[in-house]
C-alpha positions as CSV (number, residue, x, y, z in Angstrom):
1,M,-5.7,2.7,-6.8
2,T,-4.3,1.8,-10.2
3,P,-1.7,-0.9,-10.9
4,V,1.6,0.6,-12.0
5,S,4.5,-1.2,-13.5
6,T,8.0,-0.7,-12.0
7,A,9.0,0.9,-15.4
8,E,6.2,3.4,-15.2
9,Y,6.7,4.2,-11.5
10,T,10.4,4.9,-11.9
11,K,10.3,6.7,-15.3
12,G,12.3,9.9,-15.0
13,A,13.6,9.1,-11.5
14,D,17.2,10.0,-10.8
15,R,18.1,7.2,-8.5
16,V,16.2,3.9,-8.2
17,A,16.9,0.9,-6.0
18,V,17.4,-2.2,-8.1
19,H,14.9,-5.0,-7.5
20,P,13.2,-7.7,-9.5
21,A,10.5,-6.6,-11.9
22,N,8.2,-9.3,-10.7
23,S,8.8,-10.6,-7.2
24,C,6.8,-12.3,-4.5
25,L,7.4,-12.4,-0.8
26,D,7.9,-15.9,0.6
27,L,5.6,-16.1,3.6
28,S,6.5,-19.6,4.7
29,A,8.6,-18.5,7.7
30,I,5.9,-16.2,8.9
31,V,3.2,-18.8,8.5
32,A,5.4,-21.4,10.3
33,T,5.1,-19.3,13.4
34,G,1.3,-19.7,13.4
35,F,0.6,-16.2,12.1
36,T,-1.6,-15.9,9.0
37,P,-1.0,-12.6,7.3
38,R,-4.0,-10.8,5.7
39,D,-4.1,-10.3,1.9
40,S,-2.1,-7.1,1.2
41,R,-4.5,-5.9,-1.5
42,A,-7.5,-6.1,0.9
43,V,-5.6,-4.2,3.6
44,A,-4.6,-1.5,1.1
45,H,-8.2,-1.2,-0.1
46,E,-9.5,-0.8,3.5
47,A,-6.8,1.8,4.3
48,A,-7.7,3.8,1.1
49,A,-11.4,3.6,1.9
50,A,-10.8,4.7,5.5
51,S,-8.5,7.6,4.4
52,G,-11.2,8.8,2.0
53,A,-13.8,8.7,4.7
54,R,-11.6,10.8,7.0
55,A,-10.9,13.3,4.2
56,Q,-14.6,13.8,3.5
57,R,-15.4,14.4,7.2
58,G,-12.4,16.8,7.6
59,T,-10.5,17.4,10.8
60,R,-12.1,18.6,14.0
61,R,-10.4,21.9,13.6
62,E,-11.8,22.3,10.0
63,R,-15.3,21.6,11.3
64,E,-14.9,24.1,14.2
65,V,-13.9,27.0,11.9
């Protein structure tokens, strides 16, 4: 994964939803319920790693052919 600015990501796009260039989600309401969310970057890294592992193994159908 590579960090990309909003300007780079939306360059050349026809329609883009307006949002702050640098925003941060306030987790205080979630934390107040007793739930502690995991770090989003760690979760994204784990998902990317798992996706890569599945892609290397291939699907069962691909292995059977």
